[in-house]
TIKE-82198 format. One line per 8 residues: number of its first residue (from 1); their letters; for each residue x, y, z of N, C-alpha, C. Coordinates in nm, 3 decimals, decimal comma. Atoms other than C-alpha are relative to their C-alpha. Layout:
N
NUM) A) X Y Z X Y Z X Y Z  ...
***
This chain:
204
1) MRMAKKKK) 0,068 0,009 0,130 -3,206 14,388 20,932 0,066 0,091 -0,102  -0,064 -0,094 0,091 -3,048 14,698 20,780 0,140 -0,048 -0,040  -0,136 0,051 0,027 -2,701 14,544 20,810 -0,004 -0,112 -0,103  0,015 0,111 0,095 -2,817 14,231 20,623 -0,028 0,051 -0,139  0,034 -0,058 0,130 -2,966 14,442 20,345 0,121 0,067 -0,063  -0,118 -0,069 0,049 -2,649 14,646 20,322 0,101 -0,099 -0,058  -0,092 0,103 0,048 -2,437 14,331 20,288 -0,047 -0,057 -0,132  0,058 0,056 0,121 -2,674 14,197 20,026 0,021 0,096 -0,118
9) SIVYPVVF) -0,014 -0,101 0,106 -2,657 14,523 19,828 0,143 0,011 -0,049  -0,140 -0,005 0,041 -2,276 14,509 19,822 0,039 -0,128 -0,072  -0,037 0,130 0,058 -2,243 14,139 19,742 -0,056 -0,017 -0,140  0,066 0,022 0,129 -2,487 14,142 19,450 0,077 0,064 -0,117  -0,074 -0,058 0,114 -2,304 14,395 19,226 0,138 -0,061 -0,018  -0,131 0,063 0,011 -1,969 14,231 19,307 -0,010 -0,133 -0,073  0,022 0,129 0,065 -2,099 13,888 19,208 -0,040 0,019 -0,146  0,047 -0,028 0,136 -2,271 14,034 18,902 0,117 0,040 -0,091
17) MFALALLL) -0,114 -0,046 0,080 -1,953 14,210 18,781 0,099 -0,113 -0,024  -0,089 0,116 0,015 -1,747 13,896 18,842 -0,053 -0,095 -0,107  0,063 0,089 0,096 -1,993 13,685 18,645 0,006 0,059 -0,141  -0,003 -0,067 0,129 -2,008 13,942 18,365 0,141 -0,003 -0,059  -0,139 0,002 0,046 -1,627 13,964 18,345 0,039 -0,139 -0,048  -0,029 0,138 0,040 -1,602 13,585 18,332 -0,064 -0,034 -0,132  0,073 0,027 0,123 -1,865 13,566 18,059 0,067 0,068 -0,120  -0,065 -0,074 0,108 -1,693 13,834 17,849 0,137 -0,060 -0,033
25) TLALAFLN) -0,130 0,063 0,023 -1,353 13,668 17,896 -0,014 -0,128 -0,080  0,025 0,124 0,073 -1,490 13,335 17,779 -0,042 0,028 -0,144  0,047 -0,036 0,134 -1,661 13,502 17,483 0,117 0,047 -0,087  -0,117 -0,048 0,075 -1,338 13,678 17,380 0,095 -0,114 -0,033  -0,087 0,116 0,024 -1,138 13,357 17,419 -0,055 -0,087 -0,113  0,064 0,079 0,106 -1,388 13,172 17,200 0,014 0,070 -0,135  -0,011 -0,077 0,124 -1,387 13,450 16,941 0,142 -0,004 -0,055  -0,140 0,006 0,042 -1,008 13,451 16,934 0,034 -0,136 -0,059
33) EVTAPVVE) -0,024 0,136 0,048 -1,002 13,073 16,889 -0,060 -0,021 -0,138  0,071 0,017 0,127 -1,251 13,089 16,604 0,066 0,081 -0,112  -0,053 -0,090 0,104 -1,088 13,382 16,419 0,149 -0,017 -0,023  -0,146 0,013 0,012 -0,721 13,284 16,475 0,044 -0,056 -0,136  -0,043 0,052 0,131 -0,696 13,069 16,157 -0,020 0,102 -0,113  0,028 -0,101 0,103 -0,853 13,349 15,949 0,105 0,110 0,005  -0,101 -0,105 -0,018 -0,616 13,609 16,093 0,136 -0,048 -0,051  -0,128 0,057 0,044 -0,317 13,381 16,032 0,005 -0,012 -0,152
41) FNQDIELK) 0,006 0,012 0,145 -0,428 13,315 15,674 0,017 0,137 -0,067  -0,008 -0,135 0,057 -0,473 13,686 15,603 0,141 0,058 0,011  -0,138 -0,047 -0,018 -0,129 13,765 15,746 0,094 -0,070 -0,097  -0,082 0,078 0,094 0,024 13,489 15,534 -0,017 0,052 -0,142  0,027 -0,051 0,134 -0,144 13,619 15,219 0,060 0,140 -0,019  -0,056 -0,135 0,008 -0,035 13,977 15,296 0,151 -0,006 -0,020  -0,145 0,015 0,019 0,328 13,864 15,327 0,031 -0,049 -0,140  -0,023 0,052 0,136 0,307 13,663 15,004 -0,023 0,108 -0,104
49) KKILNVFD) 0,029 -0,111 0,092 0,154 13,965 14,831 0,119 0,096 -0,007  -0,114 -0,092 -0,005 0,446 14,182 14,943 0,122 -0,060 -0,069  -0,115 0,064 0,063 0,707 13,928 14,832 -0,017 -0,004 -0,152  0,026 -0,002 0,146 0,544 13,896 14,489 0,022 0,139 -0,056  -0,019 -0,137 0,045 0,550 14,274 14,464 0,149 0,035 -0,006  -0,145 -0,020 0,004 0,922 14,277 14,548 0,057 -0,054 -0,131  -0,047 0,062 0,124 0,974 14,046 14,249 -0,071 0,056 -0,124  0,077 -0,063 0,109 0,732 14,256 14,039 -0,079 -0,104 -0,081
57) ILPSDADA) 0,083 0,101 0,067 0,514 13,952 13,962 -0,136 -0,012 0,069  0,129 0,001 -0,066 0,209 14,045 14,167 -0,110 0,017 -0,102  0,108 -0,014 0,098 -0,101 13,979 13,955 -0,093 0,115 0,039  0,088 -0,114 -0,028 -0,327 14,283 13,923 -0,140 -0,050 0,039  0,136 0,032 -0,047 -0,662 14,268 14,106 -0,016 -0,148 0,036  0,006 0,142 -0,033 -0,580 13,919 14,232 -0,062 -0,021 0,137  0,055 0,033 -0,131 -0,775 13,757 14,513 0,101 -0,086 0,076  -0,092 0,075 -0,086 -0,617 13,561 14,797 0,043 -0,132 -0,063
65) AAIDKVFK) -0,032 0,131 0,060 -0,636 13,229 14,611 0,101 0,015 -0,113  -0,091 -0,023 0,112 -0,461 13,371 14,304 0,140 0,037 0,051  -0,128 -0,039 -0,058 -0,187 13,531 14,516 0,072 -0,123 0,055  -0,057 0,120 -0,059 -0,132 13,204 14,700 0,056 -0,092 -0,108  -0,043 0,088 0,109 -0,107 13,010 14,372 0,125 0,053 -0,068  -0,117 -0,059 0,066 0,136 13,251 14,206 0,122 -0,014 0,088  -0,112 0,012 -0,093 0,352 13,246 14,517 0,054 -0,143 0,001  -0,043 0,140 -0,007 0,360 12,866 14,540 0,063 -0,048 -0,130
73) DNVVSEDY) -0,053 0,041 0,131 0,433 12,834 14,167 0,137 0,062 -0,030  -0,118 -0,075 0,039 0,722 13,081 14,166 0,103 0,027 0,110  -0,088 -0,044 -0,109 0,874 13,135 14,510 0,026 -0,113 0,099  -0,038 0,091 -0,108 1,063 12,921 14,759 0,074 0,083 0,104  -0,072 -0,073 -0,104 1,220 13,022 15,087 0,109 -0,088 0,059  -0,111 0,068 -0,065 1,548 12,931 15,255 0,039 0,079 0,124  -0,048 -0,068 -0,120 1,697 13,011 15,593 0,123 0,084 -0,036  -0,111 -0,091 0,024 1,931 13,309 15,581 0,028 0,075 0,130
81) DGKNLYIY) -0,035 -0,060 -0,129 2,092 13,397 15,915 -0,122 0,009 0,093  0,115 0,003 -0,089 1,775 13,296 16,098 -0,123 0,071 -0,054  0,114 -0,068 0,062 1,546 13,487 15,861 -0,034 -0,071 -0,131  0,040 0,061 0,127 1,358 13,389 15,547 0,059 0,078 -0,117  -0,045 -0,053 0,128 1,530 13,451 15,217 -0,092 -0,059 -0,105  0,092 0,049 0,102 1,276 13,429 14,935 0,069 0,002 -0,137  -0,068 0,018 0,128 1,390 13,306 14,594 -0,105 -0,017 -0,110  0,091 0,006 0,116 1,205 13,367 14,267 0,061 -0,094 -0,102
89) KRGEETLA) -0,049 0,102 0,093 1,240 13,066 14,040 -0,096 -0,020 -0,116  0,080 0,044 0,114 1,119 12,967 13,698 0,052 -0,138 -0,037  -0,052 0,135 0,013 1,152 12,592 13,693 0,119 -0,016 0,093  -0,122 0,014 -0,080 1,505 12,522 13,812 0,087 0,125 -0,004  -0,081 -0,121 0,016 1,633 12,866 13,711 -0,035 0,103 0,108  0,018 -0,105 -0,100 1,681 13,124 13,987 0,005 0,136 -0,069  0,008 -0,130 0,065 1,575 13,471 13,876 0,033 0,116 0,092  -0,023 -0,112 -0,091 1,592 13,689 14,186 -0,012 -0,045 0,144
97) YAVPINGP) 0,009 0,024 -0,143 1,619 13,707 14,563 -0,072 0,117 0,068  0,057 -0,103 -0,088 1,415 13,896 14,822 0,078 -0,007 0,130  -0,093 0,002 -0,112 1,672 13,984 15,084 -0,060 0,075 0,119  0,056 -0,069 -0,117 1,556 14,066 15,439 0,086 0,119 0,041  -0,069 -0,118 -0,050 1,645 14,413 15,564 -0,062 0,040 0,133  0,050 -0,040 -0,131 1,615 14,546 15,916 0,092 0,106 0,059  -0,081 -0,103 -0,063 1,727 14,851 16,107 -0,088 0,098 0,076  0,077 -0,097 -0,077 1,623 15,142 16,326 -0,065 0,104 -0,090
105) GLWGSISG) 0,065 -0,113 0,064 1,376 15,404 16,213 0,004 0,117 0,096  0,004 -0,115 -0,089 1,296 15,737 16,371 -0,075 -0,031 0,128  0,085 0,029 -0,116 1,030 15,592 16,604 -0,004 -0,148 0,037  0,002 0,144 -0,028 1,098 15,219 16,601 0,076 -0,073 -0,109  -0,071 0,077 0,101 1,248 14,938 16,399 -0,079 -0,008 -0,130  0,059 0,017 0,134 1,183 14,900 16,027 0,054 -0,131 -0,057  -0,045 0,124 0,064 1,194 14,565 15,850 -0,074 -0,018 -0,131  0,062 0,022 0,130 1,121 14,454 15,498 0,087 -0,087 -0,088
113) YIGVTHDL) -0,076 0,078 0,096 1,265 14,301 15,182 0,038 0,086 -0,119  -0,047 -0,064 0,122 1,473 14,436 14,896 0,030 -0,110 -0,101  -0,023 0,102 0,102 1,475 14,239 14,572 0,123 0,031 -0,083  -0,118 -0,016 0,085 1,787 14,181 14,366 0,004 -0,116 -0,098  -0,005 0,103 0,104 1,837 13,991 14,042 0,105 -0,105 0,034  -0,090 0,112 -0,029 2,019 13,658 14,042 0,145 0,035 -0,025  -0,140 -0,037 0,029 2,330 13,814 13,887 0,047 0,117 0,086  -0,034 -0,105 -0,098 2,325 14,081 14,163 0,036 0,133 -0,065
121) TKTTGLEF) -0,032 -0,125 0,071 2,327 14,370 13,916 -0,113 0,103 0,005  0,113 -0,094 -0,004 1,978 14,523 13,957 -0,093 -0,032 0,116  0,104 0,023 -0,101 1,716 14,570 14,224 -0,132 -0,028 -0,071  0,129 0,032 0,062 1,367 14,439 14,156 -0,118 0,066 0,072  0,110 -0,063 -0,071 1,158 14,608 14,423 0,026 0,005 0,150  -0,016 -0,019 -0,144 1,113 14,703 14,787 -0,136 -0,008 0,068  0,123 0,004 -0,081 0,849 14,623 15,049 0,037 0,004 0,147  -0,020 -0,007 -0,145 0,814 14,689 15,420 -0,099 -0,092 0,070
129) IKQDETPG) 0,083 0,092 -0,078 0,684 14,430 15,664 -0,045 0,067 0,130  0,030 -0,069 -0,126 0,697 14,648 15,976 0,064 0,138 -0,001  -0,054 -0,135 -0,017 0,739 15,020 16,036 -0,095 0,079 0,089  0,078 -0,080 -0,094 0,622 15,266 16,301 0,024 0,149 -0,020  -0,029 -0,140 0,027 0,706 15,593 16,131 -0,128 0,084 -0,003  0,114 -0,091 -0,009 0,481 15,899 16,147 -0,083 0,000 -0,128  0,087 -0,004 0,118 0,181 15,875 15,910 0,008 0,138 -0,068  -0,006 -0,126 0,075 0,205 16,139 15,636 0,140 0,056 -0,011
137) LGGRITED) -0,140 -0,043 0,007 0,578 16,184 15,696 0,087 -0,123 -0,028  -0,083 0,119 0,021 0,816 15,891 15,749 -0,078 -0,121 -0,045  0,085 0,113 0,039 0,525 15,651 15,705 -0,022 -0,010 -0,149  0,019 -0,001 0,146 0,520 15,748 15,338 0,099 -0,092 -0,072  -0,090 0,097 0,064 0,801 15,499 15,276 -0,078 -0,119 -0,055  0,082 0,112 0,049 0,518 15,248 15,220 -0,078 0,035 -0,126  0,073 -0,043 0,120 0,374 15,452 14,931 0,073 -0,048 -0,126  -0,058 0,049 0,126 0,426 15,322 14,578 0,096 0,101 -0,063
145) AYKNQFRG) -0,085 -0,103 0,060 0,577 15,654 14,468 0,144 -0,009 0,051  -0,135 0,015 -0,057 0,870 15,592 14,701 0,057 -0,138 -0,034  -0,051 0,137 0,019 0,900 15,213 14,671 0,035 -0,029 -0,145  -0,024 0,031 0,142 0,884 15,210 14,291 0,136 0,051 -0,050  -0,134 -0,046 0,038 1,216 15,397 14,279 0,104 -0,112 0,008  -0,094 0,110 -0,022 1,378 15,069 14,383 -0,019 -0,113 -0,100  0,014 0,100 0,106 1,275 14,883 14,068 0,101 0,030 -0,111  -0,091 -0,012 0,114 1,546 14,824 13,811 0,119 0,092 0,021
153) LDISNYTD) -0,120 -0,082 -0,025 1,824 15,021 13,982 0,124 -0,079 -0,039  -0,126 0,064 0,037 2,162 14,940 13,829 0,095 0,010 0,119  -0,090 0,000 -0,116 2,382 14,835 14,122 0,128 -0,077 -0,031  -0,113 0,083 0,040 2,650 14,654 13,923 0,135 0,063 0,033  -0,128 -0,068 -0,024 2,917 14,917 13,990 0,005 0,071 0,134  0,003 -0,069 -0,129 2,843 15,007 14,349 0,133 -0,016 0,073  -0,117 0,010 -0,087 3,123 15,081 14,591 -0,049 -0,039 0,139  0,033 0,054 -0,132 3,131 14,961 14,952 -0,116 0,074 0,067
161) KNIVINRP) 0,118 -0,049 -0,071 2,787 15,011 15,110 -0,057 0,129 -0,060  0,060 -0,114 0,070 2,684 15,270 14,849 -0,084 -0,051 -0,117  0,085 0,061 0,102 2,421 15,072 14,663 -0,110 0,097 -0,041  0,101 -0,103 0,027 2,142 15,327 14,695 0,042 0,127 0,074  -0,046 -0,128 -0,054 2,211 15,696 14,759 -0,111 0,103 -0,017  0,100 -0,106 0,009 1,970 15,976 14,840 0,054 0,119 -0,078  -0,034 -0,125 0,067 1,977 16,270 14,604 -0,015 0,114 0,100  -0,087 -0,039 0,113 2,124 16,534 14,577 0,146 -0,040 0,017
169) ASGGNIDA) -0,139 0,043 -0,018 2,438 16,355 14,698 0,055 -0,054 -0,132  -0,065 0,047 0,120 2,689 16,259 14,433 -0,035 -0,147 -0,025  0,038 0,136 0,034 2,573 15,944 14,254 -0,138 -0,037 0,048  0,133 0,026 -0,053 2,226 15,979 14,404 -0,092 -0,066 -0,102  0,093 0,067 0,091 1,966 15,744 14,256 -0,140 -0,015 0,060  0,129 0,008 -0,068 1,678 15,778 14,506 -0,038 0,138 0,053  0,050 -0,124 -0,059 1,463 16,076 14,600 -0,051 -0,027 0,141  0,048 0,014 -0,136 1,419 16,106 14,975 -0,140 0,058 0,011
177) ISGATQTS) 0,135 -0,051 -0,022 1,073 16,177 15,112 0,008 0,139 0,060  0,000 -0,138 -0,048 1,016 16,549 15,157 -0,058 0,006 0,141  0,045 -0,013 -0,138 0,987 16,629 15,527 0,030 -0,122 0,085  -0,033 0,122 -0,075 1,112 16,284 15,627 0,138 -0,050 -0,042  -0,134 0,037 0,046 1,480 16,289 15,537 0,067 -0,099 0,096  -0,061 0,093 -0,095 1,577 16,106 15,857 -0,045 -0,143 -0,025  0,051 0,135 0,030 1,350 15,810 15,785 0,057 -0,050 -0,132  -0,055 0,038 0,130 1,467 15,809 15,423 0,146 -0,046 0,013
185) TFVVNMIN) -0,140 0,035 -0,023 1,827 15,798 15,543 0,011 -0,134 0,071  0,000 0,128 -0,070 1,751 15,512 15,783 -0,025 -0,114 -0,098  0,034 0,104 0,097 1,596 15,312 15,497 0,119 -0,028 -0,092  -0,115 0,015 0,089 1,890 15,374 15,264 0,115 -0,071 0,072  -0,111 0,061 -0,076 2,139 15,280 15,536 -0,021 -0,150 0,021  0,023 0,143 -0,025 1,971 14,948 15,618 0,006 -0,081 -0,129  -0,009 0,069 0,129 1,938 14,855 15,251 0,146 -0,020 -0,038  -0,141 0,008 0,037 2,303 14,935 15,187 0,076 -0,101 0,084
193) EDLDEFIK) -0,072 0,091 -0,089 2,424 14,742 15,489 -0,038 -0,146 -0,024  0,044 0,140 0,012 2,210 14,429 15,448 0,019 -0,056 -0,140  -0,018 0,048 0,136 2,225 14,407 15,070 0,148 -0,015 -0,034  -0,144 0,010 0,019 2,599 14,472 15,069 0,053 -0,130 0,060  -0,042 0,125 -0,065 2,645 14,184 15,314 -0,043 -0,121 -0,082  0,051 0,111 0,081 2,428 13,957 15,099 0,084 -0,018 -0,126  -0,078 0,008 0,126 2,619 14,041 14,780 0,141 -0,052 0,027  -0,137 0,043 -0,031 2,956 13,993 14,947 0,009 -0,147 0,039
201) KGVK) 0,002 0,142 -0,033 2,853 13,650 15,068 -0,002 -0,085 -0,127  -0,002 0,068 0,127 2,815 13,561 14,703 -0,104 -0,109 -0,013  0,108 0,098 0,010 2,482 13,377 14,737 -0,042 -0,012 -0,144  0,036 0,022 0,140 2,401 13,220 14,402 -0,112 -0,102 -0,011
***
């Protein structure tokens, strides 16, 4: 009798935990299925918002619908070495490009877009899509104070892979982030390498 009770006492919690785990798994799967379109939409809008900011045409205080409309009315994308190259157009006229940039950071890879005018003489803006730098230090590359330095930079007379240069170096045109000079250098290096390659390809 005691043995039977003991078996029963062991089997019950095992069955209960199995049933509970199955129920929670099904609930999470259902929740993921239901929310997946919303998550995908939000990610799409966030990317469009960043690209519009690169081109400096992001409407102020715009909701998702307005961002989506401005993007569809002004931006097209083309394949560029397996990545998306975004092109700012007004009618048939090409005004600027958002060139993909990618490279190592201090703690992981950094990727984003640097904007350049159609005549390849000025930058229009900078945005990051992915970065894993330390919050409050290297992570400050996502702050407007840093990114806004990349608007309207004259790059018409750059020499090989010296498009943007951290101050106080000779010809410096960008202030590195205090306390995060390594991350700042990584960002400058990837911009110089990827934008230099884009310009030399002569994409028009």
